[in-house]
Each structure stands twice: as structure tokens, then as C-alpha cells.
C-alpha positions, 0 to 999 in steps of 0.5 A, a space after each residue: 459485543 462492541 468492537 475494542 476501541 483504540 485508545 487513541 480514539 477521541 484523537 482520531 481525524 476523521 478526514 486524516 482517516 477516510 483518505 487513508 481509506 482511499 489510499 489504502 483501496 489502491 491496492 488493488 490486487 497487484 498494485 494494478 491501477 484501479 478505476 475511480 468506482 473501486 475506489 467507491 466501492 470499497 470504501 462504501 465513500 461518495 464521487 465526490 469524496 474520494 475524486 477530490 481525496 485522489 486529486 489530494 494525493 497526487 497533489 503529494 506525490 502518493 497517487 497518479 492517474 493513468 491516461 485511462 482515468 485509473 489511479 496506482 500509488 504514487 512514486 512518494 508512496 513507493 519511496 516512504 515503502 521502501 525506506 521503511 522495510 529496508 530499516 525495518 528488523 523483520 525485512 532484515 530477518 527475510 533477507 536472511 532467510 532468503 539468503 540461506 534458502 539461495 545458499 542451500 539451493 546453490 549447494 544442490 546444485 538448484 535454481 533459486 527462484 523467490 519472489 517478494 
């Protein structure tokens, strides 16, 4: 069975799709810095394409390279993600649930420790 195509797939900009794949490959396990080789392995793209894409993402603030040559998401990506999280209805629902859990823990004289 062939994979289902998105109805707008005919409008896809292949270069942008590749850039987004590289950006997604920056995720790491816990957003730790990742070497370029790991990004190449995750995307299947060649060294030159990954390097040029990372440099372009860095120019625009979406990626940064540390002193060891590893890459991670940049401040602009973090800022956009935070903005989305603060206005997302699901985010508000989760915050309310966390507050309810904190109140419950406090009422039972227990410690609360939650991570997202």
C-alpha cells in the first residue's frame, strides 16, 4: 500500500523540506548538542548539504555551533517554540492540570516535582 500523500504535496519546496529535516535532526535525545555526522546519519543527506543547511540555520538564529563543532537549536527556534507553547490551548490545559496536582500534593503535605 502506497503512503498517503498530503493534498498540498504538489506545492512542496524540496529545499525547504530538507532544511526542516536538518532542523528536526538537531533535536538529539534531550536537545543536547549533536555532531554534524549524526545529523547526516539521521537525514541521509550528504555532508555538504547538511553543512550548508546548518550554516544557513545559524545565520538566521535557528542553530548554533559550539566550540567542539557540535550543533544545537538556536535562540530564535527556542523563542518561537516558547511563544507557541504559551498560546497553545493544550499548554493552558496542561498548566491547569499541573496546578491541580500541586494543590493536591500540598493538601496531602507531600512534595511536588514535575518536569515537562
